[in-house]
C-alpha positions as CSV (number, residue, x, y, z in Angstrom):
1,M,9.5,36.0,-67.9
2,E,12.4,34.4,-66.0
3,S,15.5,36.3,-65.0
4,D,18.6,35.7,-62.8
5,N,19.0,32.0,-63.3
6,S,15.2,31.4,-62.8
7,Q,15.2,33.3,-59.5
8,L,12.8,36.1,-60.6
9,V,9.7,34.9,-62.4
10,L,7.1,37.5,-63.5
11,Y,4.0,37.8,-65.5
12,G,3.4,41.0,-67.4
13,K,2.3,42.8,-70.5
14,I,4.3,45.1,-72.8
15,D,3.7,48.7,-71.9
16,T,6.2,50.5,-74.2
17,I,9.0,49.8,-76.6
18,Y,11.6,52.5,-77.2
19,E,15.1,53.1,-78.4
20,T,17.9,54.1,-76.0
21,N,21.7,53.9,-75.6
22,N,24.3,52.8,-73.1
23,G,25.0,56.3,-71.9
24,L,28.2,56.8,-73.8
25,E,28.7,59.6,-76.3
26,E,28.1,58.6,-80.0
27,E,31.8,59.1,-80.8
28,D,33.0,56.9,-77.9
29,D,34.2,53.4,-78.5
30,G,31.6,51.0,-77.2
31,Y,28.7,53.3,-77.9
32,K,25.5,51.2,-78.5
33,E,21.9,52.0,-79.4
34,F,19.3,49.3,-78.7
35,Y,15.6,48.8,-78.0
36,V,14.1,48.4,-74.6
37,C,10.7,46.8,-73.7
38,A,9.1,48.2,-70.7
39,L,7.0,45.4,-69.1
40,R,4.2,46.2,-66.7
41,V,4.3,43.7,-63.9
42,E,1.0,42.0,-63.3
43,N,2.1,39.1,-61.1
44,I,5.3,38.0,-59.3
45,F,5.6,34.3,-59.0
46,N,9.1,34.1,-57.5
47,N,11.4,36.9,-56.2
48,P,13.7,35.3,-53.6
49,K,16.4,37.9,-53.9
50,D,13.8,40.7,-53.4
51,K,14.6,42.3,-56.8
52,E,13.1,45.8,-57.1
53,C,9.8,45.2,-58.8
54,H,6.2,45.5,-57.7
55,F,2.7,44.9,-59.0
56,G,1.8,47.5,-61.6
57,G,5.4,48.7,-61.8
58,L,7.5,48.7,-64.9
59,I,10.8,46.8,-65.5
60,E,13.1,47.2,-68.5
61,I,14.0,44.3,-70.7
62,S,16.9,44.8,-73.2
63,M,20.3,43.6,-74.2
64,E,21.6,45.3,-71.0
65,N,19.0,43.5,-68.8
66,E,18.1,40.3,-70.7
67,P,16.0,37.6,-69.2
68,I,16.8,33.9,-69.6
69,L,13.3,33.1,-70.8
70,I,10.2,34.8,-72.2
71,A,7.1,32.7,-72.9
72,L,3.6,33.6,-74.0
73,D,0.4,32.7,-72.1
74,D,0.0,29.5,-74.2
75,G,3.5,28.4,-73.1
76,S,5.2,29.2,-76.4
77,I,8.8,30.2,-75.8
78,I,9.7,33.3,-77.8
79,W,13.1,34.0,-76.2
80,R,15.7,31.7,-74.5
81,K,19.1,32.9,-73.6
């Protein structure tokens, strides 16, 4: 996974997928529900801005925190922003 204009580069595995919202009340304009993937960090290849992540920790990937690239172990790209 690559994030922040290729600054943060991680390797991990999906831990959990769940539904959440953007914190607004359902009747408020702009209310959104969406899915989140919790990724367990197994390796950090690049973190020059010292983003808050650590080995074994979880990071959330969603439409609120979308990476620029997700690739499988074989190099197949499954997401590109």
